[in-house]
C-alpha positions in Angstrom: -23.6 -1.9 -25.1 -22.6 -5.4 -24.9 -19.1 -5.0 -23.8 -17.7 -8.5 -22.5 -14.6 -8.2 -20.4 -12.6 -11.2 -19.4 -13.0 -12.8 -16.3 -11.3 -12.1 -13.1 -9.7 -14.3 -10.6 -9.2 -13.1 -7.1 -6.9 -15.0 -4.4 -6.2 -14.0 -0.9 -2.6 -14.5 0.7 -3.2 -14.8 4.7 0.1 -14.2 6.2 1.4 -14.3 9.7 3.4 -11.2 10.8 7.3 -11.3 11.9 7.8 -11.0 15.4 8.6 -7.4 15.3 5.8 -6.6 13.4 3.4 -8.5 15.8 5.0 -6.3 18.6 4.6 -3.3 16.6 0.8 -4.1 15.9 -0.2 -4.9 19.2 1.4 -1.7 20.6 -0.5 0.4 18.2 -3.6 -1.4 18.7 -3.1 -0.6 22.4 -2.6 3.0 21.8 -5.4 3.1 19.5 -7.8 1.9 22.4 -6.3 5.1 24.4 -7.1 7.2 21.6 -10.7 6.2 21.4 -11.0 6.6 25.1 -10.0 10.2 24.5 -12.7 10.4 22.0 -15.3 9.2 24.4 -13.9 12.1 26.7 -14.8 14.5 23.8 -11.6 14.7 21.6 -13.0 13.7 18.2 -9.6 14.2 16.3 -8.2 11.2 18.8 -10.6 8.9 16.8 -9.5 9.9 13.3 -6.1 9.7 14.4 -6.6 6.2 15.8 -8.3 5.2 12.4 -5.3 6.4 10.6 -2.6 4.7 12.6 -4.5 1.5 12.6 -4.5 1.4 8.9 -1.1 2.4 8.6 0.4 -0.6 10.7 -1.5 -2.7 8.6 0.2 -1.4 5.3 3.8 -0.8 6.7 5.8 0.3 9.8 7.4 2.8 7.7 3.9 4.2 7.0 3.1 4.4 10.6 6.3 6.0 11.5 5.9 8.6 9.1 2.9 9.9 10.6 3.9 9.5 14.0 7.3 11.6 13.3 5.3 14.4 11.3 2.9 14.8 14.3 5.5 15.0 16.7 7.3 17.7 14.8 4.2 19.6 14.7 3.6 19.1 18.4 0.4 17.4 18.0 1.2 14.1 19.3 3.1 13.8 22.7 3.6 11.5 25.3 5.8 8.7 26.4 3.4 6.0 24.7 3.6 7.8 21.4 7.4 8.1 21.5 7.9 4.5 22.5 5.5 3.5 19.5 7.2 6.1 16.9 10.8 4.5 18.0 9.4 0.7 18.0 8.2 1.7 14.1 11.7 2.6 13.3 13.2 -0.7 14.4 11.1 -2.8 12.5 13.0 -3.6 9.2 11.3 -6.9 8.3 8.1 -7.4 6.2 6.1 -10.3 6.0 3.9 -8.8 3.2 7.0 -7.7 1.3 8.5 -10.9 1.2 5.1 -12.5 0.1 5.3 -9.8 -2.7 8.4 -10.8 -3.7 7.4 -14.5 -3.8 4.6 -13.4 -6.2 6.8 -11.4 -8.2 9.4 -14.4 -8.8 6.3 -16.8 -9.8 5.1 -14.6 -12.3 6.9 -13.7 -15.3 4.4 -11.1 -16.5 4.0 -7.3 -15.6 2.6 -7.0 -12.1 0.7 -3.5 -10.8 0.9 -3.4 -7.3 -1.3 -0.9 -5.2 -0.9 0.9 -1.9 -2.4 3.4 0.0 0.4 5.3 1.4 3.4 7.0 -0.2 5.9 5.7 2.4 4.7 2.2 1.8 5.5 3.0 -1.7 8.9 4.0 -1.0 9.6 1.2 1.0 8.7 -1.3 -1.5 10.6 0.5 -4.3 13.7 0.1 -2.1 12.9 -3.3 -1.3 12.2 -4.4 -5.1 15.5 -2.7 -6.1 17.3 -4.5 -3.4 16.0 -7.9 -4.9 16.8 -6.9 -8.4 13.5 -6.0 -9.7 13.8 -2.2 -10.6 10.4 -0.9 -10.7 8.5 1.9 -11.9 6.4 4.5 -9.6 3.1 6.3 -9.7 2.0 8.7 -7.3 0.8 12.1 -6.4 4.2 13.5 -5.9 5.1 13.3 -9.6 4.3 15.9 -12.3 1.9 14.9 -15.3 5.0 14.5 -17.6 6.8 12.6 -15.0 3.8 10.1 -14.5 3.4 9.6 -18.4 7.1 8.9 -18.4 6.6 6.0 -15.5 3.5 4.4 -17.4 5.6 4.3 -20.3 8.5 2.7 -18.7 6.0 0.2 -17.2 4.9 -0.4 -20.5 8.3 -1.4 -21.8 11.0 -2.1 -19.6 9.9 -2.1 -16.1 8.2 -5.6 -15.4 6.8 -3.9 -12.1 4.9 -0.6 -11.2 4.0 0.3 -7.6 1.3 2.9 -7.4 -0.7 4.7 -4.7 -4.5 5.3 -5.1 -3.6 8.3 -7.4 -2.9 5.9 -10.4 -6.3 4.1 -9.7 -8.2 6.6 -11.6 -7.8 7.7 -15.3 -5.1 5.3 -16.7 -5.1 2.6 -19.3 -3.0 -0.2 -18.2 -4.4 -3.1 -20.0 -1.1 -4.5 -21.3 -1.0 -5.7 -17.7 -2.9 -8.3 -16.3 -1.7 -9.0 -12.9 -2.7 -6.6 -9.9 -1.5 -7.0 -6.1 -3.3 -5.0 -3.6 -0.7 -4.6 -0.8 -3.0 -3.3 1.4 -6.8 -3.0 1.4 -8.6 0.3 1.4 -12.0 0.3 3.5 -14.2 1.3 0.6 -14.9 -1.3 -2.0 -15.1 1.0 -4.5 -11.5 2.0 -4.5 -10.4 -1.8 -5.0 -12.8 -1.6 -8.1 -11.0 1.7 -9.5 -7.9 -0.1 -9.0 -9.0 -3.6 -10.7 -10.3 -1.1 -13.6 -6.8 -0.2 -14.6 -6.2 -3.3 -16.0 -9.7 -5.2 -16.5 -11.1 -3.0 -19.2 -11.9 -2.6 -23.1 -8.7 -4.0 -24.7 -8.0 -6.7 -22.4 -7.6 -10.2 -23.7 -6.5 -12.1 -20.9 -8.1 -13.2 -17.7 -7.0 -10.9 -14.8 -5.4 -12.2 -11.5 -6.0 -10.2 -8.5 -3.8 -10.9 -5.3 -4.7 -9.6 -2.0 
């Protein structure tokens, strides 16, 4: 069909974790190794838990803590190590990635679409952006169809930033925006392509910028 899309340019910002984040990340990694040891002893669910916790701590302390608290309340996670990890996550208030995102936004006067895998990370970012004087639209699975439409309309109109979970990576036309930030990276590269496809699609006239 001879569809010519504009070029896309991707860059990756490599960051050092803050000291509290590094401590939490290392503690989570040790906990994950214990979970995989449990898998070797026949507990297949431990491996799934481990994979989830490792990706969450790479997203935000808020995402990790949310899962640990929920599992502790359901009685599916117990032990001194798990409780210590949960308390440690609650004490982490800094985020090297959030600070990097704020720098990108300050350097980019245009609209920016931010993707994360986790709703708790989304909530954390929305609070951080509001505190920085950058109120943002939000898009996620907890919204009704009408609320989603309202948030997209706000992003197209008055909001310079929209923070979306992967729910927003399908079926939305956002080519009025040309800058996309992957706050965290899913393991499946096709998920990334779906995200990029929201802004790099028919109707986009400008080169697309992607920041990982």
